[in-house]
N, C-alpha and C positions, 0 to 999 in steps of 0.2 A: 504494500499500499504506499509505503514512504517512498519507493522508487517511481511509482506511478505518479504521486504528486509532484516529486521533484521534477520529472521529465515534462511535465506539463507547464511548469513555472514561467518559461520564456514566452509563452504564448498568452498568459493570463496575467501577469505582472509587470509592472514598470519599476519595481524595486532592484535594488543590488542586493544579491543573495549572499551570505557568508554561511557556509557549511562546515562544521568542526565536528570531528569525532574524538570525543574525550576517553582518556584511557581506561580500559577494563581494570576491574579490581584484581588483586591477587588471589583471592578466593575463586574468582572465575577462572582465572588462568591456571589454577591448580587442578581444575576439571579437564582432562584431555578432550572430551566430547564438547563442552562448553568453549573451550579455547579454539577448538577446530571451527565452530560456527561463528564465532566472533570474528576469526580470520576471513572466513568466507563472507560475511556479511560487509566487513570493512573494505574488502576487495570489490563487491558488488557496488557499494555506495560510491566509492571513488570512480569506478569505471563509468557509473551513470553520471555523476556531477561533472567530471574534468571537461568533456568537450561541450557543456551546454553554456551558450552566451549568457552574459549577466549573472553568472553564478559561479563562486570562488570556493574551493577547497581548502581550508585554512588548517596548515600543519602545526601541530601542538607539540611536536617532539622535543622542542627545546625550550618548552615554557618553563619548566621546573628550573632549568639552569639560568635562564635569562632573568627570572623574578627571584631566584634563590629560594625555592619553596621547599621547606625541610621534609615535609610529609604530603603526599598526594592523597591519600585515601583514609577516611575516617571509618573504620567498619562499625562503630558502634551508632553513629549517626545514620548510618545507612540501614542498620537492622531495624532502628525504632522509627525513623522517620523518612527512610529512602533519600536520605542526602549523602550521598556516597564520598563527598570530596571535603577536605578540610576547608576552613574558612580562608586559609592563605592560598590556596588553590583557586577557589572561587574568586577571590579579589584578583589573583593574576589573570585568570581567565577572562573575566569581565572587563579590566584595564585593556588587556591585548586586543579584545574584539572592538572595543569602542576607538582604539587607535587606528586600526585597519579600517573602520567606517568612517572615521574621519578624513582617510585619504580620498574618499570618493566624493567629497564636496569642497576640498580646498586644492589648490593648484600645487603639483608636485615639485619638489627641489630638484634641481638638475646639476649644480655645481657645487663641489665642497672644496673649499679653499681652506688649506692647512699651514698651520705655522710648524717650524722645525724645531728648534731649539726647545726641551722639555715638552714637547709634544710628541713628535715622531720618535724622538731618543731623549735620554737624559743628558744634561750636560749642555755646554755651549761650543760649538764646533770651532768658532773662531778662536776660542780660548784652549779648548781641549785637545783639538785635532780630529782628524776623521775616524781614527782608531780608538781616542780617549774618551769619547762619548759613550754612554751606555745604552745598550739596547738588550734589555734583559726580557723575560717571558712577556711581562706586562705591556712594554712598549712593542714587543712583536705582535701581539694580540690586537693593539691598536691599528698597527699597519695591515694585519690581515683582515681586520674590519674594514678599513678603507678600500682593501682590494677587492673584497667582495661588493662595496657600494659602485666601484667602477665595473664589476661584472654586471651588475644591476642596470648599467646605463649612466652612471653618474660621472661627470668629468671631476677630475682631481687636479688641482692647482696649488701652487706654493706661494706663499706670501710670508716673508721671513726678513726681520731685522739683521742682515749678516753680508758678507761678501759673498758673490755667487760662487767663487771658486772653491770656498770652504765648504758650501753645502753641497756643490757637485762631487767634492773629495770623498764626502760621507757616503753618498749614493755609490760611487765608484769602488771605494776601497773597504768599507765595513763590511764584512762577510755576514754579519748578523742582519743586514737590512733585507726586508721582505719586499717593499716597493723599489720599483726602479726608476729611472728617469724617463724610461719608454711610458711609464704609467702616468707621467705628469703631462696633462695637455698645454698648460701654459704656466708661467710664473712671474712673479715679482719680487725679485730680492734685492734689498737696497735699505736707504734709511729715511725715505718718504714716509708721511703718515700713511697706515695700512689701508684707512677709509678711502684714500686717494687710489691706492694700489686696487683696492677691489673695483671701484669705479672703472680704472683702466682696464681690467680683466673683463669687465661687463661689456665694454666698448670692443675690445679685441674678440670676444667669443660671440658677440651680437646677440647675448642673452641677458634678459631684465635682471636688476639686482633681486628682485623678489623670488628669484629661482636659486639664489645663492644659500649657502650654509658656510659659516665662518667657525673655525675650530683653532682655539688658542689657549694657552694656560695662563696668559698674563691678563689679570683683572683690568688693569688699566686700558690695554688695548682693546679688549672685549666692551668697556664702557664707551670707549672713544667711537668704535664702529656702531655700536646701540645707538647713540646720539646722533651720529652724522649720517647714518643709513639705516633707518628703523626698518625698513622692507626685509633687510638680510636677517636671517636666523642665526643668532650667535651662540655658540656653545662653548662655555668657559670650562675646558678640561682640568680636572683635578690633576695634581702632580704625583699623587698617590699612583703608582704605576698599575698595582694590582687592582684598584678601584676604576680605572679609566676604562678599560673594557666594558665593565658592567654600566657606566655611566652612558657610554655611547647606546648600550643596547635599550635604554629607555629613553632616547631623544627622539621624539616624535617626528622632528624634521627628516629623519632617515627613513621613516616608514613608507612602504610601497606595496600596493596590494597586487600588481600586475607587473610582469617584465615581459615586454615585447621583443621581437626579433630586431626592431629599429633600435630598441634601447641598448641591446648588446652592439649593435653597428656604430653607435654615435660617437664613442671615445676614438674607435679606429678612423672615422670620419675626419675627426678634428685633427688626427694626427698626419693625415695626407695633406690638410689644409696648407701647410706651407709650400708644398710641392705645386698646388694651384696658383698660388700667390708668385712663387719664383717665376712660373711661366708667364703669368700676366705682365710682371714687369719686364720680362726681357723682349716682350714684343710691343711694337709701337701701335699696332693696328688691334683694336678690341674685338674686331669681328674675325681676325685670324686667331685670337686667343680663343673665342667660343667655339671656331671650327677644330681646332686642335683637341679642345675637351671631348669632343664627340659626345655630346650630351644626347641622351636618349630618356624621353619622357613616354610613359605609357599609363593609359587610363582603363581601370577594369571596373566592372560592375560590382557594388558592394554587396558582399555575401557574409554568412555567419561567420566564416573563418576570419574575416578582416574587421570584426564589430569591436573586438578589444582595442586594436590600434586606432580605429576610427574614433572612437568614444576618447581615448587618450588625446589625440589631435585636437578634439574641441576644447579641451580644458587645459592643455599645454600651449597652443598657438595663441600669443598675444599680441602680435604686430599685424602680418598680413592675414586678418580676419574680418569679413566686412561686417557681421553682426556681433561677433563674440559671444555667441550663444553656446553654452556647455550641454552636452548629451551624455546619459548614461548608455551603456550598452542595452537596457530593457527599453529606453526611449528611443534608441534607433531602431530597434526591433519593431517597435510599435509603429513607427512611421512608415517603414518598409511595409510591414502587413497591412496599412491602411491606404496602401496605393502609391506611397512615395516612392522615389528612387534615389540611389546613390551612386557616386563613383568615387574610387581611390585613385590617387596619383603617384605614381613610382618614377623615381629618377636615378640614372646611373650615368658615370661619365668614365673617362679613360683612366682616372685616378681610383675608382671605386663604386661601390653602391651605397646611394643614400638611404635606400629602403622606402617605403610608403609614407610620402611627406605632404600630401595633399589630400583634400575631401571636399566634394560637393554633394549636397543634398537638394534635392528638389521635389515638390509636390503640387499638382494642378488644383486649382480652386475655381471652377468655371473658367472665364476667359482670362484668369490671372495665374501666373507661374510664381509660387511662393520658393525663394530660395534662402532657407534659413541658416545654410552654412557654405560658405565658399572661403576657402583658406588654403594657405601654403606656407609651410615651415620656413621660418625666416632665414634659417642657415642655408637654404638652396635657392633664395628668391634672386639672387643675382647671377 
């Protein structure tokens, strides 16, 4: 019955659905027959939910570690009141689901700007040298967290009060480093105010400051950025290396419900951008530059398989969008089921694939054609 209801959701509901399978009790798993049934039921729910548009399967495997829940199950409360989990687990579950729900109505962050000294490593590279700074398990965990953010489509940038050569030396020579300079999309290393550097990075990347997260251990630097750029999400990272990774896991600015193929392509696209710029600067004629790029633009009918990316584009595109209207996956599905039509735009050139970067939605109303969405990602507009 549950699978039947879930399967019908995309055609009946305009909501975004979160489906979470909570952990079975030790008592249930101790019974081989019940354990096999639970495994089979979990597999069937997963197989049903995963392909459904507008429905997201929420993994809870790391919930107890993320929230440091000492004990998941409460056998006594389960026996007398059918409340199988501890209060700490219920608190963690509620907080995580609300955080994920929040990602559906606010714009996601796209850029993480990182300080270096006492953030990526302990110590000051200009004083301690590339091998003198400390990168213990705690700082390695911070770097691993940031590498995971990059894998989810966020751009990593550096913003540090240092000499650039000193910072590069740590990346190149310290064997404990997890991140590499190839993971860094852009950087500002020097002695100007960090708010100014953030603004410059925004201009260089062509991304609004409202999509930035700034991570720094210095309270004064964090307060300065908050005052000058209130749209930037500021994370004042603790200098306690062991606590830093846990702090990042609780920062809502990093939450992301879905990761699309285009998210995974984003950092690679920005990495090839200097090649495009070098070609443009080497040619006098702009038309020749465009010809050398060998740009291919294709349009395809919007289908269920592209709804997640289409919804993401409506919430993320802030510049070349004629109406600025945001749609959820169920709302897109309802428009298509109601006779509307949609097209996605995909772009590639000689340097790489931009992925799906544009969207058009249209629906007829008598003699009038309503076009609620007409947008193109700002990174490919030129």
